[in-house]
N, C-alpha and C positions, 0 to 999 in steps of 0.2 A: 454492767451489761443489763439491758432491760429485759423484761419478761418476753417481749416480742423477739428480741435477738436470741435469747436462750432457746426459745422454741424453734427458731430458724436453724440454729446450730444443730439441735437434736435431730430435726427432720432431715437436714442435708447429710448429717453423719449416717443416718439410716439408709439414705439413698446411695451414698458412697459405698457402704457395706453390702448393698444389694438386698437389704431386707424389705425395702419398698421400691416401687418403680418411680421413674421420673414423673410419670403422670399422677401417681398418688401423691407424691411430694408437692407437685404443682397445685393440686386441688386443696391440700391441707394449708398451704401457705398463700393461696390466692394469687399464684403467679402462672406464667406460661411455662410449658415444658422446656422451651429454649432457655428461659431465665434460670431454671433449675439446673440445667446442664452447665451454664456459665458459672453458677454458684459452686457447683461440684468441682469444676476445674480450678476455681480460685481457692477452694478449701484444700484441694490436693497440693497446690503450689505454695500457699501462704499459711495454711492451717486455719485455726479459728479466727485469727486476726484478719484474714482475707474476706470474711463475711461482714465485718464492721464497715459502716459507711466511711468512705474515704475522706470526707470533710470533717470527721470527728476531731475535735481538739483545735480546729482552725477558727480564726475570727471571721465574722461575717464580712462580706465584701464591702459593705457600706462603712465599716469601721476603718478600713484603709483609706476610703475617700475623705472621711472626716479628719483623720490624722494628717493627710496630705502625702500619702505614699503612692 
């Protein structure tokens, strides 16, 4: 997990616990309030793994074109 992702997890955890507001979390992370709400929902549903980028661990789409899939 990168430093950026660790920070995101920490801030969203604080927002979920109610220690900071969605607006404060959005300002810290440079996101909109709506995006913070979406991240909180994903964190509640999937835990920390829900905050990781969904394409993590997948090959680039051009790799599939070169292989012929």
